[in-house]
PAZAPA-4460 file (N, C-alpha, C; in steps of 0.05 Angstrom, whole numbers, plus 32768, in hexadecimal, padded with zeros to 4 digits):
% residues 69
    n_x    n_y    n_z   ca_x   ca_y   ca_z    c_x    c_y    c_z   seq   type   mol
   8363   8734   79D4   836A   8718   79DB   8376   8706   79C3     1      M     A
   836A   870A   79AF   8370   86FD   7990   838B   8701   7993     2      V     A
   8394   871B   798F   83B4   8725   798D   83C8   8714   799C     3      L     A
   83BF   8712   79BC   83CF   8703   79C9   83D4   86E6   79C3     4      I     A
   83B9   86D7   79BE   83B7   86B9   79BA   83CB   86B4   799F     5      L     A
   83C0   86C4   7987   83D1   86BD   796F   83ED   86CA   7971     6      T     A
   83F9   86D9   7983   8417   86E1   7982   8422   86C8   7995     7      G     A
   8414   86C4   79A9   8422   86AA   79BB   8425   8694   79AA     8      A     A
   8412   868D   7996   8410   8675   798B   842C   8676   7975     9      A     A
   842B   868F   7967   8442   8693   7954   8457   8691   7962    10      M     A
   845C   869C   797C   8479   869F   7989   8480   8683   798C    11      A     A
   846A   8673   7994   8472   8656   7999   8476   8643   7986    12      G     A
   846A   8648   7969   8472   863C   7953   8487   8642   7947    13      H     A
   8492   865A   794A   84AA   8663   793F   84C0   8663   794F    14      L     A
   84BB   8655   796A   84D3   8658   7980   84E0   8673   7986    15      S     A
   84CF   8685   7988   84D7   86A0   798A   84D8   86AB   79A9    16      R     A
   84CE   869D   79BC   84CD   86A7   79D8   84E8   86B2   79E5    17      W     A
   84FA   86A6   79D7   8515   86B3   79E3   8522   86C8   79D3    18      S     A
   8516   86D2   79BD   851D   86EA   79AE   851F   86FF   79BD    19      D     A
   8536   8713   79C1   8532   8728   79CC   8522   873D   79C1    20      P     A
   851C   873B   79A5   8507   874A   799D   84EE   8749   79A3    21      T     A
   84E5   8732   79AA   84CA   872D   79AF   84C8   8730   79CE    22      L     A
   84DE   872C   79DD   84E1   8737   7A00   84D8   8756   79FD    23      Q     A
   84E8   8761   79E9   84E5   8784   79ED   84C4   8789   79E8    24      A     A
   84BB   8778   79D5   849A   8780   79CF   848E   877A   79E1    25      K     A
   8495   8765   79F3   8480   875E   7A04   8484   8770   7A20    26      L     A
   849E   877A   7A21   84A2   878D   7A3B   8495   87A3   7A32    27      A     A
   8492   87AE   7A17   8483   87C5   7A11   8464   87C4   7A0F    28      L     A
   845B   87AD   7A09   8440   87A7   7A0E   8437   87A9   7A2D    29      L     A
   8448   87A2   7A41   8445   87A5   7A5B   8442   87C2   7A66    30      V     A
   8456   87CF   7A57   8459   87EF   7A61   8441   87F9   7A50    31      L     A
   8436   87F2   7A3F   8420   8801   7A33   8405   87FE   7A42    32      I     A
   8403   87E2   7A52   83F2   87E0   7A62   83F1   87F4   7A7D    33      G     A
   8408   87F5   7A87   8414   8809   7A9B   840A   8823   7A97    34      V     A
   840C   882A   7A7E   8407   8846   7A73   83F0   884B   7A71    35      L     A
   83DF   883A   7A66   83BF   8837   7A5D   83B4   883B   7A7E    36      L     A
   83B9   8833   7A8E   83AD   8830   7AAB   83B4   884F   7AB7    37      A     A
   83CF   8859   7AAF   83D3   8871   7ABB   83C6   8886   7AAA    38      L     A
   83BC   8884   7A8F   83B1   8894   7A7F   8390   8893   7A88    39      H     A
   8389   887F   7A8F   836A   887C   7A9D   836A   8891   7AB4    40      V     A
   837E   8892   7AC8   8380   889E   7ADF   8384   88BE   7AD7    41      V     A
   8394   88C7   7AC6   839A   88E3   7ABD   8391   88E2   7A9E    42      T     A
   837D   88E4   7A97   8373   88E5   7A78   8380   88FB   7A68    43      P     A
   8383   890E   7A77   838D   8926   7A68   83B1   892C   7A68    44      Y     A
   83BE   8918   7A70   83DC   891C   7A71   83E9   8918   7A53    45      T     A
   83F3   8928   7A47   83F7   8927   7A2B   8410   8915   7A2C    46      R     A
   8426   8914   7A43   843B   8904   7A3E   8432   88E5   7A44    47      A     A
   841B   88DC   7A52   8413   88C4   7A54   840C   88B9   7A32    48      V     A
   83FA   88CE   7A2A   83F1   88C8   7A0B   8407   88C2   79FB    49      S     A
   8418   88D2   79F9   8433   88D2   79EB   8443   88BA   79EC    50      L     A
   8447   88B3   7A05   844F   889C   7A09   8445   887F   7A06    51      S     A
   842B   8880   7A06   841E   886D   79FF   8421   8869   79DB    52      V     A
   8420   887C   79D3   8422   8881   79B2   843E   8874   79A7    53      L     A
   8451   8880   79B5   8473   8879   79AE   8470   8859   79B2    54      A     A
   8468   884F   79D1   846A   8836   79D1   845A   881D   79BC    55      A     A
   8442   882A   79B4   8437   881D   79A3   8443   881B   798B    56      S     A
   8453   8831   797E   845E   8836   7962   8476   8821   7966    57      L     A
   8486   881F   7980   849D   880C   7984   8492   87EE   7985    58      L     A
   847B   87E7   798E   8471   87CD   798E   846D   87C9   796C    59      I     A
   845E   87D7   795F   8458   87CF   793F   8477   87CF   7931    60      V     A
   848A   87E0   7937   84A5   87D8   792A   84B1   87C2   7933    61      W     A
   84B3   87B9   794D   84BE   87A4   7956   84AD   878B   794F    62      L     A
   8492   878D   7947   8486   8774   7939   848F   8773   791D    63      G     A
   8490   8788   790E   849D   8788   78F0   84B9   8777   78F3    64      I     A
   84CA   8780   790C   84E5   8775   7908   84E3   8758   7911    65      R     A
   84D2   874D   791C   84CE   8730   7925   84C6   8721   7911    66      L     A
   84B4   8731   78FC   84A9   8721   78E0   84BD   8720   78CD    67      T     A
   84D1   872C   78CB   84E6   8731   78B9   8502   8726   78C3    68      H     A
   8503   871C   78DC   851E   8714   78E6   8522   86F7   78E8    69      G     A
***
């Protein structure tokens, strides 16, 4: 919850809401929510686990791009 609040505050302060990189990061965050729900239903599916990992790494990479862009 703290990450969401501080991220929203930073995006507002830096006027980044229309930034395509931020939009992609938010879309990946929604995707992770869906994948985590799927992971709860099917906990032993390797593809879901790897997808969560890949999406998480992409979110970190996009966050780094946002700070240096």
